[in-house]
PDB file with one MODEL, atoms N, CA, C and O in Angstrom:
MODEL        1
ATOM      1  N   MET A   1       2.095  -5.268  -9.967  1.00  0.00           N
ATOM      2  CA  MET A   1       1.728  -5.129  -8.569  1.00  0.00           C
ATOM      3  C   MET A   1       2.963  -4.697  -7.782  1.00  0.00           C
ATOM      4  O   MET A   1       4.035  -5.288  -7.911  1.00  0.00           O
ATOM      5  N   THR A   2       2.798  -3.667  -6.973  1.00  0.00           N
ATOM      6  CA  THR A   2       3.917  -3.138  -6.197  1.00  0.00           C
ATOM      7  C   THR A   2       4.094  -3.921  -4.894  1.00  0.00           C
ATOM      8  O   THR A   2       3.240  -4.716  -4.500  1.00  0.00           O
ATOM      9  N   LYS A   3       5.221  -3.671  -4.244  1.00  0.00           N
ATOM     10  CA  LYS A   3       5.467  -4.292  -2.944  1.00  0.00           C
ATOM     11  C   LYS A   3       4.393  -3.886  -1.953  1.00  0.00           C
ATOM     12  O   LYS A   3       3.954  -4.693  -1.134  1.00  0.00           O
ATOM     13  N   THR A   4       3.975  -2.633  -2.029  1.00  0.00           N
ATOM     14  CA  THR A   4       2.947  -2.141  -1.113  1.00  0.00           C
ATOM     15  C   THR A   4       1.621  -2.849  -1.357  1.00  0.00           C
ATOM     16  O   THR A   4       0.924  -3.206  -0.407  1.00  0.00           O
ATOM     17  N   ASP A   5       1.268  -3.055  -2.624  1.00  0.00           N
ATOM     18  CA  ASP A   5       0.039  -3.782  -2.933  1.00  0.00           C
ATOM     19  C   ASP A   5       0.079  -5.184  -2.339  1.00  0.00           C
ATOM     20  O   ASP A   5      -0.916  -5.667  -1.799  1.00  0.00           O
ATOM     21  N   LYS A   6       1.229  -5.831  -2.442  1.00  0.00           N
ATOM     22  CA  LYS A   6       1.382  -7.168  -1.871  1.00  0.00           C
ATOM     23  C   LYS A   6       1.245  -7.125  -0.355  1.00  0.00           C
ATOM     24  O   LYS A   6       0.647  -8.018   0.246  1.00  0.00           O
ATOM     25  N   ALA A   7       1.800  -6.086   0.261  1.00  0.00           N
ATOM     26  CA  ALA A   7       1.701  -5.947   1.717  1.00  0.00           C
ATOM     27  C   ALA A   7       0.251  -5.770   2.147  1.00  0.00           C
ATOM     28  O   ALA A   7      -0.169  -6.314   3.168  1.00  0.00           O
ATOM     29  N   VAL A   8      -0.513  -5.011   1.369  1.00  0.00           N
ATOM     30  CA  VAL A   8      -1.933  -4.811   1.678  1.00  0.00           C
ATOM     31  C   VAL A   8      -2.665  -6.150   1.581  1.00  0.00           C
ATOM     32  O   VAL A   8      -3.472  -6.480   2.450  1.00  0.00           O
ATOM     33  N   GLU A   9      -2.390  -6.914   0.540  1.00  0.00           N
ATOM     34  CA  GLU A   9      -3.036  -8.219   0.387  1.00  0.00           C
ATOM     35  C   GLU A   9      -2.689  -9.139   1.552  1.00  0.00           C
ATOM     36  O   GLU A   9      -3.557  -9.844   2.066  1.00  0.00           O
ATOM     37  N   GLN A  10      -1.423  -9.137   1.973  1.00  0.00           N
ATOM     38  CA  GLN A  10      -1.022  -9.964   3.107  1.00  0.00           C
ATOM     39  C   GLN A  10      -1.730  -9.518   4.385  1.00  0.00           C
ATOM     40  O   GLN A  10      -2.172 -10.352   5.175  1.00  0.00           O
ATOM     41  N   LEU A  11      -1.835  -8.221   4.586  1.00  0.00           N
ATOM     42  CA  LEU A  11      -2.520  -7.692   5.767  1.00  0.00           C
ATOM     43  C   LEU A  11      -3.978  -8.137   5.772  1.00  0.00           C
ATOM     44  O   LEU A  11      -4.503  -8.540   6.810  1.00  0.00           O
ATOM     45  N   ILE A  12      -4.619  -8.065   4.635  1.00  0.00           N
ATOM     46  CA  ILE A  12      -6.024  -8.483   4.532  1.00  0.00           C
ATOM     47  C   ILE A  12      -6.158  -9.957   4.903  1.00  0.00           C
ATOM     48  O   ILE A  12      -7.081 -10.331   5.626  1.00  0.00           O
ATOM     49  N   GLU A  13      -5.256 -10.784   4.419  1.00  0.00           N
ATOM     50  CA  GLU A  13      -5.320 -12.216   4.739  1.00  0.00           C
ATOM     51  C   GLU A  13      -5.117 -12.474   6.221  1.00  0.00           C
ATOM     52  O   GLU A  13      -5.797 -13.319   6.804  1.00  0.00           O
ATOM     53  N   VAL A  14      -4.183 -11.751   6.839  1.00  0.00           N
ATOM     54  CA  VAL A  14      -3.937 -11.911   8.275  1.00  0.00           C
ATOM     55  C   VAL A  14      -5.181 -11.516   9.065  1.00  0.00           C
ATOM     56  O   VAL A  14      -5.573 -12.207  10.005  1.00  0.00           O
ATOM     57  N   VAL A  15      -5.795 -10.404   8.678  1.00  0.00           N
ATOM     58  CA  VAL A  15      -6.995  -9.930   9.374  1.00  0.00           C
ATOM     59  C   VAL A  15      -8.130 -10.938   9.205  1.00  0.00           C
ATOM     60  O   VAL A  15      -8.808 -11.273  10.176  1.00  0.00           O
ATOM     61  N   LYS A  16      -8.340 -11.421   7.992  1.00  0.00           N
ATOM     62  CA  LYS A  16      -9.400 -12.419   7.756  1.00  0.00           C
ATOM     63  C   LYS A  16      -9.203 -13.640   8.640  1.00  0.00           C
ATOM     64  O   LYS A  16     -10.142 -14.118   9.276  1.00  0.00           O
ATOM     65  N   GLN A  17      -7.966 -14.142   8.674  1.00  0.00           N
ATOM     66  CA  GLN A  17      -7.684 -15.340   9.469  1.00  0.00           C
ATOM     67  C   GLN A  17      -7.904 -15.071  10.956  1.00  0.00           C
ATOM     68  O   GLN A  17      -8.474 -15.905  11.661  1.00  0.00           O
ATOM     69  N   ALA A  18      -7.456 -13.917  11.432  1.00  0.00           N
ATOM     70  CA  ALA A  18      -7.638 -13.586  12.851  1.00  0.00           C
ATOM     71  C   ALA A  18      -9.109 -13.467  13.202  1.00  0.00           C
ATOM     72  O   ALA A  18      -9.525 -13.887  14.282  1.00  0.00           O
ATOM     73  N   LEU A  19      -9.902 -12.898  12.301  1.00  0.00           N
ATOM     74  CA  LEU A  19     -11.337 -12.790  12.545  1.00  0.00           C
ATOM     75  C   LEU A  19     -11.995 -14.165  12.569  1.00  0.00           C
ATOM     76  O   LEU A  19     -12.828 -14.452  13.428  1.00  0.00           O
ATOM     77  N   GLN A  20     -11.611 -15.008  11.618  1.00  0.00           N
ATOM     78  CA  GLN A  20     -12.187 -16.347  11.547  1.00  0.00           C
ATOM     79  C   GLN A  20     -11.822 -17.184  12.767  1.00  0.00           C
ATOM     80  O   GLN A  20     -12.625 -17.990  13.239  1.00  0.00           O
ATOM     81  N   ASP A  21     -10.600 -16.988  13.279  1.00  0.00           N
ATOM     82  CA  ASP A  21     -10.137 -17.746  14.439  1.00  0.00           C
ATOM     83  C   ASP A  21     -10.584 -17.145  15.763  1.00  0.00           C
ATOM     84  O   ASP A  21     -10.388 -17.748  16.818  1.00  0.00           O
ATOM     85  N   GLY A  22     -11.178 -15.965  15.715  1.00  0.00           N
ATOM     86  CA  GLY A  22     -11.620 -15.300  16.939  1.00  0.00           C
ATOM     87  C   GLY A  22     -10.474 -14.704  17.736  1.00  0.00           C
ATOM     88  O   GLY A  22     -10.601 -14.496  18.943  1.00  0.00           O
ATOM     89  N   ARG A  23      -9.350 -14.425  17.076  1.00  0.00           N
ATOM     90  CA  ARG A  23      -8.178 -13.889  17.770  1.00  0.00           C
ATOM     91  C   ARG A  23      -8.098 -12.373  17.703  1.00  0.00           C
ATOM     92  O   ARG A  23      -7.190 -11.788  18.294  1.00  0.00           O
ATOM     93  N   ALA A  24      -9.003 -11.727  17.015  1.00  0.00           N
ATOM     94  CA  ALA A  24      -8.919 -10.280  16.819  1.00  0.00           C
ATOM     95  C   ALA A  24      -9.794  -9.538  17.827  1.00  0.00           C
ATOM     96  O   ALA A  24     -10.949  -9.897  18.057  1.00  0.00           O
ATOM     97  N   THR A  25      -9.215  -8.498  18.421  1.00  0.00           N
ATOM     98  CA  THR A  25      -9.982  -7.629  19.311  1.00  0.00           C
ATOM     99  C   THR A  25     -10.344  -6.366  18.532  1.00  0.00           C
ATOM    100  O   THR A  25      -9.851  -6.154  17.425  1.00  0.00           O
ATOM    101  N   SER A  26     -11.193  -5.540  19.101  1.00  0.00           N
ATOM    102  CA  SER A  26     -11.544  -4.288  18.427  1.00  0.00           C
ATOM    103  C   SER A  26     -10.315  -3.396  18.288  1.00  0.00           C
ATOM    104  O   SER A  26     -10.185  -2.667  17.305  1.00  0.00           O
ATOM    105  N   SER A  27      -9.422  -3.451  19.258  1.00  0.00           N
ATOM    106  CA  SER A  27      -8.182  -2.682  19.189  1.00  0.00           C
ATOM    107  C   SER A  27      -7.308  -3.175  18.033  1.00  0.00           C
ATOM    108  O   SER A  27      -6.713  -2.372  17.314  1.00  0.00           O
ATOM    109  N   ASP A  28      -7.236  -4.496  17.859  1.00  0.00           N
ATOM    110  CA  ASP A  28      -6.479  -5.071  16.739  1.00  0.00           C
ATOM    111  C   ASP A  28      -7.043  -4.593  15.414  1.00  0.00           C
ATOM    112  O   ASP A  28      -6.300  -4.199  14.515  1.00  0.00           O
ATOM    113  N   LEU A  29      -8.352  -4.630  15.303  1.00  0.00           N
ATOM    114  CA  LEU A  29      -8.992  -4.211  14.055  1.00  0.00           C
ATOM    115  C   LEU A  29      -8.702  -2.746  13.750  1.00  0.00           C
ATOM    116  O   LEU A  29      -8.465  -2.385  12.597  1.00  0.00           O
ATOM    117  N   GLU A  30      -8.719  -1.910  14.770  1.00  0.00           N
ATOM    118  CA  GLU A  30      -8.421  -0.495  14.583  1.00  0.00           C
ATOM    119  C   GLU A  30      -6.981  -0.307  14.098  1.00  0.00           C
ATOM    120  O   GLU A  30      -6.730   0.470  13.177  1.00  0.00           O
ATOM    121  N   GLU A  31      -6.044  -1.015  14.716  1.00  0.00           N
ATOM    122  CA  GLU A  31      -4.643  -0.919  14.298  1.00  0.00           C
ATOM    123  C   GLU A  31      -4.461  -1.409  12.868  1.00  0.00           C
ATOM    124  O   GLU A  31      -3.732  -0.795  12.089  1.00  0.00           O
ATOM    125  N   TRP A  32      -5.114  -2.505  12.519  1.00  0.00           N
ATOM    126  CA  TRP A  32      -4.989  -3.051  11.165  1.00  0.00           C
ATOM    127  C   TRP A  32      -5.604  -2.111  10.136  1.00  0.00           C
ATOM    128  O   TRP A  32      -5.088  -1.969   9.028  1.00  0.00           O
ATOM    129  N   LEU A  33      -6.685  -1.484  10.500  1.00  0.00           N
ATOM    130  CA  LEU A  33      -7.304  -0.533   9.583  1.00  0.00           C
ATOM    131  C   LEU A  33      -6.378   0.656   9.336  1.00  0.00           C
ATOM    132  O   LEU A  33      -6.212   1.088   8.196  1.00  0.00           O
ATOM    133  N   LEU A  34      -5.784   1.176  10.385  1.00  0.00           N
ATOM    134  CA  LEU A  34      -4.831   2.274  10.233  1.00  0.00           C
ATOM    135  C   LEU A  34      -3.622   1.842   9.399  1.00  0.00           C
ATOM    136  O   LEU A  34      -3.131   2.607   8.568  1.00  0.00           O
ATOM    137  N   ALA A  35      -3.147   0.623   9.623  1.00  0.00           N
ATOM    138  CA  ALA A  35      -2.023   0.113   8.834  1.00  0.00           C
ATOM    139  C   ALA A  35      -2.405  -0.003   7.364  1.00  0.00           C
ATOM    140  O   ALA A  35      -1.610   0.340   6.488  1.00  0.00           O
ATOM    141  N   ALA A  36      -3.609  -0.483   7.088  1.00  0.00           N
ATOM    142  CA  ALA A  36      -4.071  -0.608   5.701  1.00  0.00           C
ATOM    143  C   ALA A  36      -4.149   0.767   5.032  1.00  0.00           C
ATOM    144  O   ALA A  36      -3.786   0.919   3.865  1.00  0.00           O
ATOM    145  N   ILE A  37      -4.617   1.748   5.766  1.00  0.00           N
ATOM    146  CA  ILE A  37      -4.703   3.109   5.219  1.00  0.00           C
ATOM    147  C   ILE A  37      -3.307   3.635   4.897  1.00  0.00           C
ATOM    148  O   ILE A  37      -3.089   4.219   3.836  1.00  0.00           O
ATOM    149  N   LEU A  38      -2.373   3.428   5.806  1.00  0.00           N
ATOM    150  CA  LEU A  38      -0.999   3.883   5.569  1.00  0.00           C
ATOM    151  C   LEU A  38      -0.376   3.169   4.376  1.00  0.00           C
ATOM    152  O   LEU A  38       0.311   3.790   3.565  1.00  0.00           O
ATOM    153  N   LEU A  39      -0.617   1.864   4.269  1.00  0.00           N
ATOM    154  CA  LEU A  39      -0.086   1.111   3.130  1.00  0.00           C
ATOM    155  C   LEU A  39      -0.684   1.608   1.817  1.00  0.00           C
ATOM    156  O   LEU A  39       0.016   1.705   0.809  1.00  0.00           O
ATOM    157  N   GLU A  40      -1.961   1.918   1.829  1.00  0.00           N
ATOM    158  CA  GLU A  40      -2.603   2.437   0.623  1.00  0.00           C
ATOM    159  C   GLU A  40      -2.004   3.785   0.243  1.00  0.00           C
ATOM    160  O   GLU A  40      -1.769   4.051  -0.936  1.00  0.00           O
ATOM    161  N   GLU A  41      -1.758   4.633   1.232  1.00  0.00           N
ATOM    162  CA  GLU A  41      -1.132   5.927   0.960  1.00  0.00           C
ATOM    163  C   GLU A  41       0.263   5.738   0.385  1.00  0.00           C
ATOM    164  O   GLU A  41       0.662   6.459  -0.530  1.00  0.00           O
ATOM    165  N   MET A  42       1.011   4.767   0.919  1.00  0.00           N
ATOM    166  CA  MET A  42       2.342   4.485   0.394  1.00  0.00           C
ATOM    167  C   MET A  42       2.265   4.006  -1.051  1.00  0.00           C
ATOM    168  O   MET A  42       3.089   4.382  -1.884  1.00  0.00           O
ATOM    169  N   SER A  43       1.286   3.187  -1.334  1.00  0.00           N
ATOM    170  CA  SER A  43       1.099   2.673  -2.696  1.00  0.00           C
ATOM    171  C   SER A  43       0.813   3.815  -3.663  1.00  0.00           C
ATOM    172  O   SER A  43       1.357   3.854  -4.766  1.00  0.00           O
ATOM    173  N   LEU A  44      -0.038   4.735  -3.247  1.00  0.00           N
ATOM    174  CA  LEU A  44      -0.355   5.886  -4.099  1.00  0.00           C
ATOM    175  C   LEU A  44       0.874   6.763  -4.318  1.00  0.00           C
ATOM    176  O   LEU A  44       1.081   7.286  -5.412  1.00  0.00           O
ATOM    177  N   GLU A  45       1.690   6.922  -3.275  1.00  0.00           N
ATOM    178  CA  GLU A  45       2.917   7.701  -3.402  1.00  0.00           C
ATOM    179  C   GLU A  45       3.899   7.027  -4.361  1.00  0.00           C
ATOM    180  O   GLU A  45       4.544   7.701  -5.163  1.00  0.00           O
ATOM    181  N   GLU A  46       4.015   5.687  -4.280  1.00  0.00           N
ATOM    182  CA  GLU A  46       4.879   4.957  -5.197  1.00  0.00           C
ATOM    183  C   GLU A  46       4.436   5.165  -6.644  1.00  0.00           C
ATOM    184  O   GLU A  46       5.256   5.394  -7.532  1.00  0.00           O
ATOM    185  N   GLU A  47       3.137   5.081  -6.859  1.00  0.00           N
ATOM    186  CA  GLU A  47       2.594   5.271  -8.205  1.00  0.00           C
ATOM    187  C   GLU A  47       2.883   6.690  -8.700  1.00  0.00           C
ATOM    188  O   GLU A  47       3.282   6.888  -9.847  1.00  0.00           O
ATOM    189  N   HIS A  48       2.682   7.656  -7.836  1.00  0.00           N
ATOM    190  CA  HIS A  48       2.946   9.056  -8.187  1.00  0.00           C
ATOM    191  C   HIS A  48       4.423   9.256  -8.522  1.00  0.00           C
ATOM    192  O   HIS A  48       4.758   9.934  -9.493  1.00  0.00           O
ATOM    193  N   ASP A  49       5.302   8.665  -7.717  1.00  0.00           N
ATOM    194  CA  ASP A  49       6.739   8.781  -7.965  1.00  0.00           C
ATOM    195  C   ASP A  49       7.130   8.162  -9.302  1.00  0.00           C
ATOM    196  O   ASP A  49       7.968   8.709 -10.019  1.00  0.00           O
ATOM    197  N   ARG A  50       6.526   7.020  -9.643  1.00  0.00           N
ATOM    198  CA  ARG A  50       6.815   6.378 -10.928  1.00  0.00           C
ATOM    199  C   ARG A  50       6.385   7.278 -12.084  1.00  0.00           C
ATOM    200  O   ARG A  50       7.109   7.429 -13.068  1.00  0.00           O
ATOM    201  N   ARG A  51       5.197   7.875 -11.955  1.00  0.00           N
ATOM    202  CA  ARG A  51       4.727   8.777 -13.014  1.00  0.00           C
ATOM    203  C   ARG A  51       5.626   9.999 -13.131  1.00  0.00           C
ATOM    204  O   ARG A  51       5.949  10.435 -14.236  1.00  0.00           O
ATOM    205  N   ASP A  52       6.029  10.551 -11.991  1.00  0.00           N
ATOM    206  CA  ASP A  52       6.926  11.713 -12.015  1.00  0.00           C
ATOM    207  C   ASP A  52       8.263  11.367 -12.667  1.00  0.00           C
ATOM    208  O   ASP A  52       8.805  12.161 -13.435  1.00  0.00           O
ATOM    209  N   ALA A  53       8.789  10.191 -12.361  1.00  0.00           N
ATOM    210  CA  ALA A  53      10.069   9.775 -12.937  1.00  0.00           C
ATOM    211  C   ALA A  53       9.946   9.637 -14.450  1.00  0.00           C
ATOM    212  O   ALA A  53      10.849  10.031 -15.188  1.00  0.00           O
ATOM    213  N   GLY A  54       8.837   9.083 -14.909  1.00  0.00           N
ATOM    214  CA  GLY A  54       8.620   8.951 -16.347  1.00  0.00           C
ATOM    215  C   GLY A  54       8.477  10.299 -17.023  1.00  0.00           C
ATOM    216  O   GLY A  54       9.005  10.512 -18.114  1.00  0.00           O
ATOM    217  N   ALA A  55       7.764  11.209 -16.377  1.00  0.00           N
ATOM    218  CA  ALA A  55       7.586  12.550 -16.934  1.00  0.00           C
ATOM    219  C   ALA A  55       8.918  13.288 -16.968  1.00  0.00           C
ATOM    220  O   ALA A  55       9.226  13.985 -17.935  1.00  0.00           O
ATOM    221  N   TYR A  56       9.698  13.134 -15.917  1.00  0.00           N
ATOM    222  CA  TYR A  56      11.015  13.781 -15.870  1.00  0.00           C
ATOM    223  C   TYR A  56      11.911  13.249 -16.986  1.00  0.00           C
ATOM    224  O   TYR A  56      12.595  14.017 -17.663  1.00  0.00           O
ATOM    225  N   ALA A  57      11.901  11.919 -17.172  1.00  0.00           N
ATOM    226  CA  ALA A  57      12.733  11.329 -18.223  1.00  0.00           C
ATOM    227  C   ALA A  57      12.311  11.850 -19.592  1.00  0.00           C
ATOM    228  O   ALA A  57      13.165  12.140 -20.430  1.00  0.00           O
ATOM    229  N   SER A  58      11.011  11.974 -19.829  1.00  0.00           N
ATOM    230  CA  SER A  58      10.529  12.498 -21.111  1.00  0.00           C
ATOM    231  C   SER A  58      10.931  13.950 -21.277  1.00  0.00           C
ATOM    232  O   SER A  58      11.382  14.354 -22.350  1.00  0.00           O
ATOM    233  N   TRP A  59      10.774  14.728 -20.234  1.00  0.00           N
ATOM    234  CA  TRP A  59      11.111  16.151 -20.270  1.00  0.00           C
ATOM    235  C   TRP A  59      12.608  16.333 -20.497  1.00  0.00           C
ATOM    236  O   TRP A  59      13.029  17.177 -21.287  1.00  0.00           O
ATOM    237  N   ARG A  60      13.404  15.534 -19.798  1.00  0.00           N
ATOM    238  CA  ARG A  60      14.861  15.622 -19.922  1.00  0.00           C
ATOM    239  C   ARG A  60      15.286  15.243 -21.336  1.00  0.00           C
ATOM    240  O   ARG A  60      16.205  15.844 -21.893  1.00  0.00           O
ATOM    241  N   GLY A  61      14.622  14.253 -21.914  1.00  0.00           N
ATOM    242  CA  GLY A  61      14.934  13.837 -23.269  1.00  0.00           C
ATOM    243  C   GLY A  61      14.677  14.946 -24.290  1.00  0.00           C
ATOM    244  O   GLY A  61      15.360  15.030 -25.310  1.00  0.00           O
ATOM    245  N   LEU A  62      13.699  15.783 -24.007  1.00  0.00           N
ATOM    246  CA  LEU A  62      13.401  16.892 -24.917  1.00  0.00           C
ATOM    247  C   LEU A  62      14.478  17.959 -24.889  1.00  0.00           C
ATOM    248  O   LEU A  62      14.690  18.664 -25.876  1.00  0.00           O
ATOM    249  N   LEU A  63      15.161  18.077 -23.753  1.00  0.00           N
ATOM    250  CA  LEU A  63      16.196  19.112 -23.610  1.00  0.00           C
ATOM    251  C   LEU A  63      17.511  18.718 -24.245  1.00  0.00           C
ATOM    252  O   LEU A  63      18.337  19.576 -24.556  1.00  0.00           O
ATOM    253  N   HIS A  64      17.711  17.433 -24.438  1.00  0.00           N
ATOM    254  CA  HIS A  64      19.007  16.978 -24.979  1.00  0.00           C
ATOM    255  C   HIS A  64      18.936  16.606 -26.402  1.00  0.00           C
ATOM    256  O   HIS A  64      19.943  16.208 -26.987  1.00  0.00           O
TER     257      HIS A  64
ENDMDL
END
């Protein structure tokens, strides 16, 4: 699990608690949704970067 995945889980818990406590407004929900989308995009980028690094290492190993 990446740091971003953990951040998404924490965000979900904060949103759930705010909804249960009645502390969330529609504006809050919109901001949290946008934040969740951005975190998911970051997570996908991290995964892509890890795959690229592995592919580069394999490719580089073939040249040496």
